N, C-alpha and C positions, 0 to 999 in steps of 0.2 A: 354200608349201613344197612339197617332193617328194611325189610320189605316197606314200600310205601303204600298206604290204605287210603284211600279217598271216599269218604262217605257222604253220599248225596243227602243233603238236609232240606231243598226245596227246589220246586220246579213251578214257573208261572211265566204268562206272556207279558211282557212289557210293550203296551200299546202306544202309539203317537198321542201327544197331547192334544194335537188337533187332527180333525179327521181328513183323510184324502179327498180332495174333489174328485167327482163321479168321472170327469174326462181323463182323469188319469188313472182309472181303475185298472186297466190293463198295460203292463209294461212290456214291450216287446223287445227281444233280445236283437243284437246286431249280427252281421255276418261273422265277425270276428269271434263272437261270444262263442259261436258253434264251433269252432277250432280247439277250444280249450280241452284237454284230454283228462283232466283230475276233476271231479265234483266240488270240492270245497278248497277255498283258500284258507289255510291254517297259520296261525301265530300264536305264541305264548308270551305274555308278558309278566316277569316277576317283579314284585316290589318289597322293600325292605320292611323289617318289622315295626309295629306301632302298638301301642296299648291295646291290647285284645279287647276291653271294655268300649273302645272307641269303633270297633267294627260294625254295629248295628247303624250307627249314624252315617259312617263311609258309604255302607251299603244301600242306606236310603237315598243319600245323595247320588251315587252312581245310577240308580233305577230313575230318579226324577230327570236327572240330566239325559239318560239314553232316551226316555220318552219324548224329551222335547226335540232331540237329534233327529229321531226316526221322523218326525214331522217334514223334515226336509229331505231325509233319506228314505221316503216312502216306501220304496219296492222292497227295504229291509225288513218292513213290517208286514209284509204279505207273505203268500206260499206259490211254491213253485205249479203252475199250471199246467205247463207242458214243456217240450224243448224249445218253443218258440216265445213263451212268454211267463210272465208273472202275474198272479192274480193280487192285486194291491188292496187286500181286503181289510187291512188295519187290525188283524188277529194279533199282530205283536211278534216281537222276537222271542225266540225261546230261551228263557233266561234261568239258569241252574245256579245254585249256591252249594258248595260243597266243603267239608271239613277234612283235613289233611292232618295225619298222626304222627307229625314230627316237627321240629323246627325248622323254617327255611334256611337259615344258613348251615343246618346239618345235611339237608339235601343238596343244595348248590355246591357243598365241598367236593362232592364228587357225584354229580347226578347220574342216575340210571337212566339212559336215553330212551330204553325199551318200557319205562314208566310215565314218561312223559304224556302219552295218550291218556292216560287217566284223568288229566286235568283238561281235558276236552270234553264237550257235552254230546259228540256223536260217538257213538260205539265203534263204527268202522267208516272212517271218513274218504277211505280210498275206494270204497265198493264203486263199481262202473255203472250200477243201477240207477235209473233215473227217478229219484223220489217224488212222484207225483202226489201233490198234496201235502208236503211238507215243509217246515220254516225255511224261509231264506237265510234267516242270521239267527244263529246259536252261539250262546256266549255262557261260559261257565266261570264264576268268582270262587277261586278257591282260598279259603283262609286256613292259614297254617297255624298250629298250637301255640306260637310266638305272637300273633298278630300279622306275620306277613302274608302277602296277598299274591296269587297267581291267577291272571285272568285268560283264560284260553277261547280263542276264536274260530269257529268253522263258519264261515259266510260262503254263501254258493259261489263258485268260481264263475259261473255265467253271468254274474252281474259285477264281481269284484275282482281285479288285478291288486299288484301291489300299490300301486300309485292311488288307487281308489280306496283300499285299505287305509293307507296314511290320511287320505283327506278325511275319511268317516273318523278316525281317531282324533284327526286335528279338531275336528267339529265338536265331537262328544266332550272331549278335555276342556275346550272352551266353554261349552254349556256347564260342566262341571265347576269351571273356575270363574264365573260370570262376575262375582265381585272383586275380581283382580282388575278390572276396566281394559281386559285385552281387547285387542281389535280383532272383532269376529271375521271369519273367513267368509269370501263370497259363496253364496249358495252352491251346491254342488249341480253341476250342470248334466242332464241325463240325454244328451244329444247322439250318442254312440250309433243308436239305430237310424238315425237318419243320416248320418255320416257313411254307414256301411250297412244299409238295408237289406234287407232278406225277407222272403215270404214263403219259402220252401225249407225241407231239411235236407236238401242236397248236400250241402257242406257239411252237415253234422254227420251225416251217413259215410261221407267220403273222410272225414276227420277218424271216424271210428275205424274205419279200414286200415287207414295209415298208422295209427298209434297201436292198433290190435296187436301187432307182434312184438312191440315194445313193451307190453305188460306179462308180467312173468310170476309164476309161484315158485318161489326159490325159498333158501334159508338165507334171508338177507341179515345184512350186518351194517349198523350205522356207526360211523367214527367221526369226531369232530377234528380238524387240523387247523391249528391256528398260526396264520401267516402275519407277523408283525410288519408294519410300515418299512423297517428298517431291512428285513429279510426280503421284502418286495421291491426296495429300491437296489439291493445288491443283484436280484435277479434282472431288473430294468438296465442296470449298467452293463451286465453281460450281453444282454440282447442288442443294445445301442452299439455296442463295441463290436459285434459280428454283422449288424445290418448293413446292407450295401444301399438301402435307400435313405434319402434325406431325414436324418434323425429328428430335424426340427418339425416336420411335417407328421412324422409317423411315430410319435411318442405312444407307445402302448398305454393303455389304462390300467389301473391296478387290477380292475376285473379281468381284463384280457391276459394280464400276465400271470395270474393266479389260474385262471383257467386253462391257458396253453402248458402252464408247468404241470397240472394235475392231469393233463391229456397224456403228456409224456410219462409220467409216471403210470398212469393206467395202462397204457401200451407195455411199459415194462413189465407190469404185473402180469399181463394178459399173454406175453411171451413166455414169462415163467410157468403159467398155468398150463398152456396148451403146447409149450415147446417150439411154437413158431410164431411169426409176426402175423396177426391177422388183419384184414382191413378194417380200419377203425376210423370214425367220424365222431365230432362233437356237434349237438344240437345246441345252440344258444339262444334263448329268448330274448327278443328285442323290444325295447319299449317306445313304441311308435311316437309317443308324445314328444320324445326328445328329438325326433326326426322330421315331424310335421311343421309345415308353415303354421306360425302361431295363430293366424287369422282363420285356419280351419280347425283348430283344436281349442275350444273355448276352456279359460282356466277352470280348475277343478273338475274336468271331465270325468264320468264314472263309467266303468264298462272295463272291456279289455281290447286295449290298443296295443295288441301285441301280434309280433310276427315270428317265424322260426326260422333260424339260418341253420345252413349244415356245412361245415368245413370237414374234407376227409383226406385220409392217406391210405392209399390202395395197395401199396407195393411192401416188400420186406425192407426195403432201404430204411435205415434209422433217420430220422430228421433231427436237427438239432433244435434249441429252443426257439431261436430267432426265427428258423423256417416255420415252426408250429404259430408261434405269434402272427407270422405275416399270413399265413392262411385262415387263421381265425380272424384277424383284424379286417381281411379284404373281403370275407364273407357278411361281416357284420356292417362295413362301410358300404356294401352293396345295397344296402336298405338305408336309402336316403330320403331327402326331402321330395325329389323327382320320383323315385320309386312308389313312395306314398300316394302322390298325386295320382300316379296311373291306377293304383289301387281304387282311388275313390272315383276314376273316370268311368265313362260306358264300358269300356272293355276291362274293368277290373276284376269282374268276376272270374272272366277267361283266363286272365293273367294268374290268379290266384290258384284257379283249378289246375293250369298248366304246371305252376311251380310247385303244387303240392303232390302231383302225379311224378314229377322227377324224383323228388324227394322220396317217395313210396318206393320208387324203382331202385334207386340207389341203397334204401335200408334192406329190401327184400331180396331183390336180383342178386345183388353184389354180395348178401350176406353180411352186411356191415357190421362191426361190433360197435353199439352206439353209446356215447357218453353223453347225458343231457344235462345241462346247466340252466339255472334260473338264478336272478341276482336280487337281493334285497337291498344291495347297499344304495346310499342316498335318498332312501324314503323317509329318513326322519323317524323311526319307530322308536327309538329313545328318546324321542323328546314327548312321548306320551305321558303328561303329567296329570292325574286327575286331582291334584292337591296335596299329595303326599310325598310328592318327589318323582324322580324320572326313574324307569324300570332299572333295576340292577342286572336284568339279563333279558335279551329277548331271543326266545329260542323257536326252533322246530321240532319235531319228533322224531323218535328212533322208530324205524321199521325193522321187523323180524320175519317171521314165517306168514306172508300175506301176498296177496296178489297186488302187486304195485308196479308203477313206473320203473323199469329196470334202470341200473346204473345211473342214479340221480344225485346231482349235486346242488346244492343250495349256498349260495353265498351271502354273509351277512356282515356287515360293518361290526367293529367292536363298539362297547359303549362311548369310547372316546374318539372313534374313527382312526385309532392308531393302529389298526390292523384289520385283516378280513379272517372271519371264521366261516371254514369250508364245512358242511354237513355233507358227509358223503356215504352214499347207501351203494353197497355192492353185493354180490353173492359171496357166501361165506369163505370159498376158497380163494378168489380173487383179492379181497380184503386182508386175508392172511399174508398174502405177498406183498400187499401195498403198506400195510402198518410196520413192515419191517423192512422197507426199501429205504437204504441209507441216504439217498440223493434226497428223498422228501424229508427225511427226518433232520438234515442237514439245515432247512429252511423253515419247518414247520414243527410246532409243539403238538402232541397227540394227546386230546382230550384233556387240556388244561382246565383247573378249577374257574368257573365263571366268578368266584369271588375275588380270585387275584386279577381277573380280567377287569371288575368292576372297580377294585381299588387301585387299577393302573400300577400294580407292584411288580407284574410280569412283563409289561409291554417297556 
């Protein structure tokens, strides 16, 4: 398709409908917030075409409902004060409106992943600089010339993780659909800093030291690989057939199966690239909310309830898929309710530091080739209905020649939860090997049209 042009029409600050109380003026980040390696949580939601003449009315409704939502999500209407806090000054969310020079169906027929960043309100969302004095929340509403809409979000990752983003979207859509008599969510809970308190930048500095070796400037390539539930179930059957452990107790999840399979394919691509099997490991982000005692994690808790696990393979012996699943599953299951309780105890800081230093030594001293995973599955992003239907497509962005977290994979549910879309970013040479790897293509479709996925015709 022709080059996608996105023209900025307006910029404004959307302020909360009610002022933030003075005692909430400063929002303190938690210890876990300091461990996040990237500055912004990013997502783009695409909505089908409507009468273009209705756009002004829809836009005004979005602004009004956002203003009401920001009253409860008050840190999102503030600005970044420093690495420890947000100034909740009610200056508002950065709200951009833009025009796109094509119909949405034309773009989604075969989306150019490297053009997706144009739908975001931040030029370089992966810069590692601390943007003191900039907006916490940045939102861009893109209107296609057919009336379709894409809403791009860049919200500070220091306060928002995947679950938090989902809670924010739920609240905003409910405010938009207030006349539907929907049951409103409980107010968001900002207790993360009290659950994992900190008053120093020690863990920020340690985090920067650990992640620094994983940020590289290369010729990056992003591809999407779609795994249908049928393909995932086939892989699962193969894994369980070879597993020596009790299959009833150790059923791997869809995310674990896809992650381990991509790990296997990544090592095969790496071996073709370097003509030898290098030590390789996968970093997996674990959502602590699903591991914590519910009494210690209030409903709709906002912030980063995340921990990082590492599963590695250090020798040249090729492992089978069930062996890789076992390694991955063990690393994830190590982070259980008892582990989280220890993190919240008096010795939590020392346990965290020791874990991170072991993590650091494995990556650097062993010259481990790392593959990193984050999962958006089961977050309900496809439920974000602002009154004109649910999203046709929930997307990440493609990465090209920029300084980014290397070898990154984001897993996203398909619209009907009948598959997982893996957004894979690798260096150019390794991707050439991966996208031609027969075993991978036997189970996954490369860069399918989101239209087919949305219409459920492919799956």
